[in-house]
N, C-alpha and C positions, 0 to 999 in steps of 0.2 A: 482566643488565639487570633493573631493577625492573619487576615486573608491575603493570599499571595496574588501578585499582579499577573502571574503566569499560570497557565494550565499545565497539567502534567505533560501533555503532548508538546507544549512549547518548551518546557524544561528539558525534556528528552532531546528535542531538536537542538537546543542550545548546547547541551553537553556533547551531543554527537558532533557538532561543529568543531569542538576542541580537538578532535582527532585529526583534523585537516589543518587547523590554524592554531597558533599559540593561545593559551588561555587568556592572557592579558588583552590580546586583540579582540577576542570574542566578547570578553567582559565589557570592554569599552564600546563595542558596537551596540550591545544590548542595554547598556547603562546599568550594569550590575557589578558587584565586586568579584574579584577572583575567588575570594573565600566562599561566596554564594555558589559559584560553579563547583568548587571542591565539595561543598556540603551536598549539593544536588547529586553529584556523581557518587558520593558515598552512600546516600540513601536510595537513590533511584536504581543504581546499578549494583547493588549488593546482592548478587545472586550466587547461590552455591552450585555445585556440579550438577545436581539432579535438576535444578531449575534450567540450567543451560541446555542439558540434554533434552528436556521437555520442549523448550523453545525451538531448538533445532528440528526436533521431530515435527512440531506443529508447522514450522516454516516449510519443511519438505512436503507435508501433507497439503498445505495451502497452495504451494506451487503445482502439485499434481492436480488438485481440484481446479485451479485456474486453467490449466491446459485442457482438462476435460470439458470445461465450459466453453473454451475457445473453439475446440473441435466441434462441439454440439452446435454452436452458433454458426460455424462455417457450413456444416451439414444442413442446417435449417435454411440458411441463405440460398444454398443450391436447390433445395426442395422448393422454396418459394419462387425462385427465379424460373425453375422448370415448370412449375404449375402455372405461372403467369403466361409463359410462352405457349404451353399446351392449350391453355384457355383461349388465347388469341387465335391459334390455328383452328381450333374447333369453332370458334365464333365466325371466322372468315368462311369456313367450309359450309356452315349452316346458312349464313346470310348471302352467300354467293359472291362475296367481295374478293 
């Protein structure tokens, strides 16, 4: 079997570009035929209803987890900043500066 010049991620990106621009333009930009894009779309995006629901659920969960991580990072930054400033105050009080 002939090895593709494009990775799956690149194929998905190229097919996704066809939603914003005409297929012939996207094909010309990437040096592939329109038929190749149609073939990729057929095979890469052949999802049934349960697959789509699963993907939507995973995307919602991913967004929720990203928000949790962002909150935790903000809290950690506040704690580290507070600890550094408290440490400086204590150091100045001990050394008499």
